[in-house]
C-alpha positions as CSV (number, residue, x, y, z in Angstrom):
1,Y,129.5,7.4,126.0
2,P,131.4,5.0,126.3
3,M,134.3,6.9,124.8
4,Y,133.5,10.1,126.6
5,S,131.2,10.7,129.6
6,A,129.1,13.8,130.3
7,G,131.3,16.5,131.5
8,D,134.5,15.2,130.1
9,L,136.9,17.9,128.7
10,V,137.9,17.3,125.1
11,F,140.1,19.4,122.8
12,A,138.9,19.8,119.3
13,N,140.8,21.7,116.6
14,S,141.0,22.0,112.8
15,L,144.9,22.0,112.7
16,R,144.8,18.5,111.3
17,P,142.0,17.3,109.1
18,P,140.0,14.4,110.5
19,R,140.6,10.9,109.0
20,P,138.3,7.9,109.1
21,G,138.5,6.3,112.5
22,D,139.1,9.7,114.3
23,A,136.7,11.0,117.0
24,V,135.2,14.3,115.7
25,T,133.0,17.0,116.9
26,I,130.2,18.0,114.5
27,Q,128.5,21.3,114.8
28,Y,125.4,20.9,112.7
29,P,123.2,24.0,111.9
30,G,120.1,21.8,110.9
31,D,118.3,21.4,107.7
32,V,115.9,24.3,107.9
33,E,116.7,28.0,108.5
34,G,116.0,28.9,112.1
35,D,116.8,25.4,113.5
36,E,119.0,25.4,116.5
37,V,122.7,24.4,116.1
38,S,123.3,20.9,117.4
39,G,126.7,19.5,118.6
40,F,127.8,15.8,118.5
41,I,130.9,13.7,119.1
42,K,131.1,10.8,116.7
43,I,133.7,8.5,115.0
44,L,134.2,9.5,111.4
45,T,133.8,6.6,109.0
46,R,133.6,8.5,105.6
47,R,133.2,12.0,104.2
48,T,132.0,12.7,100.7
49,A,130.9,15.8,98.9
50,Q,127.2,15.1,100.0
51,W,127.5,13.2,103.3
52,I,129.5,12.9,106.5
53,E,129.1,9.3,107.7
54,C,129.9,8.4,111.3
55,Q,129.6,5.7,113.8
56,Q,128.0,6.2,117.2
57,F,127.9,4.1,120.3
58,N,124.6,5.0,122.0
59,P,122.5,3.7,120.4
60,A,125.1,1.7,118.4
61,G,125.0,2.2,114.6
62,P,125.8,4.5,111.7
63,V,124.6,8.0,111.4
64,K,124.8,10.4,108.4
65,F,124.9,14.2,108.3
66,R,124.3,16.2,105.1
67,N,127.5,18.0,104.2
68,S,126.1,21.5,104.1
69,P,128.1,24.8,104.0
70,G,127.3,25.5,107.7
71,I,128.5,22.3,109.1
72,I,131.8,22.3,111.1
73,V,133.8,19.2,111.7
74,H,136.8,19.2,114.0
75,R,139.1,16.4,115.1
76,V,139.1,15.4,118.8
77,Y,142.6,15.2,120.3
78,T,143.6,12.6,122.9
79,N,145.5,13.5,126.1
80,N,148.5,11.6,124.6
81,E,148.5,13.8,121.5
82,L,148.1,17.0,123.5
83,F,150.6,16.3,126.4
84,G,152.9,13.6,124.9
85,I,152.0,11.1,127.6
């Protein structure tokens, strides 16, 4: 929110790597073995070997995820990209 609302359908795929400014889904396994997997939609600002830095809206501000082997990041496609609208 405000970019997507609960229940909105989004299409995420790894066909094109995400660039800074793209909306991305992040599947994060957690820092400790046994933690539940968490999923997020954020705006990618920067990706380094150690960190994935993003912007979020609610609450507004930056957020960082440790770039670990189990993390999965996919670009979110807009309807225009999917359907050529």
